[in-house]
C-alpha positions as MATLAB code, in Angstrom:
seq = 'MNQPLSERLSYHIELLKQVQQRLQRAADNDSQLIAAEILQQLEQVIEQLVQRTDSAYQDGQDWLMSILTHQPQLTPTINRDLLWFFGGDCLHFMTDAEIELFQQLDEQEAEHDASQGPFDRAAVKTLLQQNADTFDA';
ca = [
     -24.711  -26.990   13.419;
     -23.975  -23.273   13.609;
     -20.652  -21.991   12.403;
     -18.865  -19.502   14.638;
     -19.492  -15.821   13.955;
     -16.995  -14.102   11.702;
     -14.545  -11.691   13.332;
     -16.200   -8.812   11.500;
     -19.700   -9.762   12.649;
     -18.513  -10.380   16.215;
     -16.823   -6.966   16.262;
     -20.017   -5.197   15.186;
     -22.202   -7.184   17.571;
     -19.861   -6.084   20.362;
     -20.274   -2.456   19.241;
     -24.053   -2.888   19.331;
     -23.815   -4.320   22.842;
     -21.781   -1.275   23.899;
     -24.498    0.996   22.474;
     -27.047   -1.092   24.347;
     -25.151   -0.627   27.611;
     -24.878    3.144   27.100;
     -28.578    3.440   26.307;
     -29.516    1.229   29.264;
     -27.443    3.382   31.637;
     -29.136    6.496   30.263;
     -32.556    4.885   30.689;
     -31.686    3.875   34.251;
     -30.768    7.488   35.033;
     -33.843    8.984   33.358;
     -36.661    6.640   32.373;
     -38.218    9.339   30.154;
     -35.064    9.686   28.056;
     -35.097    6.297   26.307;
     -38.228    4.372   25.416;
     -38.183    0.696   26.344;
     -39.114   -0.033   22.717;
     -35.736    1.308   21.532;
     -33.891   -1.084   23.815;
     -36.143   -3.968   22.813;
     -35.572   -3.296   19.119;
     -31.825   -3.150   19.667;
     -31.906   -6.440   21.562;
     -33.833   -7.954   18.667;
     -31.268   -6.704   16.119;
     -28.410   -8.166   18.161;
     -30.198  -11.502   18.471;
     -30.979  -11.554   14.738;
     -27.325  -10.932   13.903;
     -26.211  -13.699   16.267;
     -28.750  -16.055   14.668;
     -27.830  -14.742   11.185;
     -31.423  -14.174   10.132;
     -32.110  -12.725    6.701;
     -33.778   -9.613    8.119;
     -31.003   -8.712   10.581;
     -29.248   -6.137    8.409;
     -32.451   -4.451    7.248;
     -33.815   -4.351   10.803;
     -30.503   -2.939   12.051;
     -30.547   -0.284    9.365;
     -34.180    0.555   10.195;
     -33.346    0.812   13.914;
     -30.408    3.117   13.248;
     -32.409    5.292   10.848;
     -35.146    5.626   13.442;
     -32.620    6.849   16.007;
     -30.842    9.183   13.576;
     -34.014   10.780   12.242;
     -36.396   10.739   15.205;
     -34.075   10.859   18.209;
     -30.903   12.597   17.060;
     -29.971   13.361   20.669;
     -29.075    9.654   20.974;
     -26.704    9.716   17.981;
     -23.556   10.228   20.125;
     -24.184    6.825   21.724;
     -23.801    5.107   18.349;
     -20.375    4.117   17.095;
     -19.825    5.367   13.531;
     -18.664    1.891   12.487;
     -22.273    0.767   12.784;
     -23.429    3.254   10.142;
     -20.934    1.725    7.711;
     -21.751   -1.825    8.791;
     -25.500   -1.476    8.153;
     -24.979    0.757    5.109;
     -27.884    1.842    2.926;
     -29.528    5.049    4.097;
     -27.216    5.147    7.123;
     -24.409    6.207    4.782;
     -26.155    9.562    4.286;
     -25.196   10.402    7.862;
     -21.485    9.863    7.218;
     -18.985   12.369    5.883;
     -16.981   11.680    2.735;
     -13.869   11.349    4.916;
     -15.565    8.689    7.054;
     -16.699    6.747    4.005;
     -13.179    6.871    2.579;
     -11.717    5.637    5.872;
     -14.120    2.698    6.070;
     -13.493    1.820    2.419;
      -9.761    1.704    3.141;
     -10.400   -0.355    6.261;
     -12.498   -2.867    4.312;
      -9.848   -3.075    1.573;
      -7.128   -3.779    4.124;
      -9.316   -6.377    5.797;
      -9.929   -8.118    2.471;
      -6.205   -8.122    1.666;
      -5.428   -9.440    5.138;
      -8.085  -12.178    4.965;
      -6.697  -13.382    1.649;
      -3.211  -13.817    3.051;
      -3.330  -14.168    6.836;
      -5.381  -15.036    9.900;
      -7.076  -12.705   12.371;
      -7.616   -9.024   11.573;
      -7.682   -6.386   14.330;
     -10.224   -3.986   12.858;
      -9.997   -1.492   15.730;
      -6.188   -1.293   15.571;
      -6.115   -0.833   11.793;
      -8.845    1.813   12.059;
      -6.747    3.675   14.627;
      -3.718    3.559   12.326;
      -5.739    4.848    9.399;
      -7.131    7.653   11.534;
      -3.646    8.643   12.659;
      -2.580    8.835    9.017;
      -5.587   10.992    8.072;
      -5.310   14.757    8.418;
      -8.327   15.371   10.660;
     -10.896   12.713   11.274;
     -12.847   11.473   14.248;
     -15.135    8.457   13.922;
];
């Protein structure tokens, strides 16, 4: 029997679905802009994460790296949280300020999980951003 997805995993799957919707809308407007393979690979990553397959994180990282290196014009469609979530080589595309923010966010989430129930990652991220001098992720 499958356990329910963690809040953190559900949050990032939702972000991937938002990217998928943005890319699909762009493809619907201009079929030359986005290859069907990109959308298929993204769908596969989402499904792998839902099924919790061993290759999900590596495939997600590979998909993101492909976009970032070969189709940088699509980068604005990708939420910066996903770079942190998949990690690895994706971290090279993040600023030091972004990495620091996500480290703080993860630390607060860990503290919260140890003592309380649900954690609103988006709300805490917004608070951390408001406390930072200048940052936009």
